[in-house]
N, C-alpha and C positions, 0 to 999 in steps of 0.2 A: 645605755644610749651613748653615742659618741659625743664628745664635748662640742658644743656649738661654737666655741671659740676657734676651732681649727679651720684654717682656710686651705689646708693642703689635702689633696685627695690622691691616694695611691691608686694607680690604674694599671691592672695587670693584663697580659696578652690573652686574647680570646682562647688561644690554644691551651692555656692553663686549666681550663674548665672542662668538666665532663658532663655531657648532656645525654639524657635518655628520654624515654617516653613513659606516659602513664595513662590511666583511663581518661576518656574524653571529659571535658568540662563544658557542658552545654550552656549556652546563653539562655537567660530567662525570657528574653524578648526576641521576636523574629523581625522587628522593624523599629525604626526610630519612633514612630507614632505609638507603638505598643509600649516602648520604654518610657516615654513621656506620660502616657496614661497611667502606667504603674507607679511612676513617681508621684503623680497627683494623688492617687489612692493612698500611698504611704505617707504623703505629707498631711493628709487629713487625719491620719491615725497617730503619727509620731512627730509631726512638725518638720522643720528644715532638715533636709538630707545633708549629712556630713560624709565626705568621701576622702580617702587618702590614697596616694599613688607613689610609687617608688621610681627614682632615677638610679638605675644600675649601670655603672660605667665599666667598659672593657676597652682594650686598645688593639688596633690593627694598623700596621704601617706607621707606627708612632703618632697616631691620631686617636682621640677619644671617640668611642662609639657608645650609643645608648641601646640597651636591650628593650625591644618592643615586642608585644604579642600581636600577631596578625590573625584576624578572623576573616575567613574567606579569601578573596583575592585582592581586596583593596583596603579594608578598615584596619587601622593600627591603633593600639592603645598601650599605655603604661600599665605594668602589673599593679594591682591594687583593687579598691572597691569601696563599697558602702560600709560605714561603721554601724554597729548595733547601737540602739539608744543607750547613752551613758558610757559607751565603751571608750577606753583610753586610746588616743590616737596612735601611739607607738605600738601598743600591744595589738591593736586592730590591724595595723599595717603588717605586722609580723604574721598575724593569722591569715591575712589575705595572700601574702607571699608564699606561705606554706601551702595554701590551697592551690595556687597557680603554678608554683615552680619547685616545691620541695619534693625530694625523693621519699616515697612511702616506705621507709626502712629506718629502724633505730640505729643501723650501722652508719648512716649518713645524716646526722642531726644538722639542721640548718643553723647558720651563724649570721643572722641578720643584724648588722650593726647600723642601726638607724641614726643618721646624722641630723643636720638642721633642716628646717623647713625653708625652701628656697622660693616658693611662690604660693600665693593664695588666689583662687579664682572663685567668682560668684555667678550664680545663675539667678537672675531677677525673677523670671517667670518660667512657666512650663514650656520652654522653648529650647532650641539647641544653642542659642547665643549665650556665651559666658564672657565676663569681663574680669580683668585683674584688679578690680576695685568694686565696691558695692555702690551703685548709683545713689545719689543722695535722696532721691524721691522714693526709693524702695525701702520700706520699713520691715517687710517680711520676705526676705530672699528665700528662694526655694532650695538652693543647694550652696554649700561651701566646700570647695575642693582644695586640698592642700597637697603640695608636692614636696617630698623629702628625698634628700640624697641618702642612699643606702650603700655604705662602704662594703665592698666585697673583700673577702680574705684572698690570699694568694692562690688557694685552690678551693673549689666548691664543686658540689655535685648537684645538678639540676635535673628535674624531670618535667617535660613539657606535655600537656594534654594532647592526645593524638589528633584532635580536631583543630589544633592551633599550630601556628608556626612561630618560632622565635627568631626575630631579626636583630642583627647588630648593625645599627644605622649610624654612619659618621655624622659628626656635628655639622660639617659643611653641607650635607644633604638635608638636614633638618632646617638649617637657618633660612628664615623667611619663606619657607615652603608651605605656606598656609593652605594652598589648594590641595596638597597631598596629605598633610598631617594635621591640619586644623590649627587654631590659634594657640592652644595650650602647648602642644608638643613642639611646634615650630619656633617658639620663643625660648625653649630650654637653653640654646647656646648663649643667649643674652643673660639668662639667669645664672649660668655657670661661669660667666666671664670674670667674676671676682675671685674665683678659686685658682689655686696653683695646682697643676696636675703633675704628679711625680710618676713619670712613665717607667715602669719596671720592665726589664727585658729578659730576665732569667725565666726560662720556661721549665715547668715540671709537668710533663704530659701524663695525664691519666689514660686509662684504657677506655676509650669511648665505646658505647654500645653501637652496633652497626646502624641502628635506626637514627642515631643522632644527626648524621649528616643530612638527613632529609628535613630536619626540623630546626636547624640553626644555620642561618644564612647571614653572611656579611654582605650588605646590600650591593656593594660594588665588586665583591670577590667571593665566589662560592667556596665554602670551606668544608 
């Protein structure tokens, strides 16, 4: 785990990274209502849901971008997911990142450098509303979601499930854009404001798979 005392984040160009595809990763739920219903069933069995998500940073045009997974044409989310009961947060996040973005090959082992937790969100009830605090009258919250910075190496190999699209979204696009990205993702720029970004400009281009260009999009500039 990367030291939590570090406030400097090295951010490398998007072109440094090699992107390919892998087998589809199907969602367990077909609607928000189904997801909340499943959450309620799991809560009765296991108690409060704990989820972890990764903030992965790259840069384009000397500006930080966040990697988001897009499902369908509108819904975006950070890579991550629900922890197993008793699972360590860091190891659980690495497991989820491998499932969502790692290449299925021992030749390209992932190097997930999990840094500090930058935000904690709470779901008081079986509803879509979440808060960056637990309301004082709520004694049994239904979910706790934690966001971690994950430091990327200078070069990485990623594989995106064929039914998903990977977006590189600039911070200025996320900022205060709650209608498009929701309250959790749209407040990431504020959460990152205390960090110093070291923009690396040297590029070491890998040989991208032809399919990669269909699955990795810089929101304002197709790459």
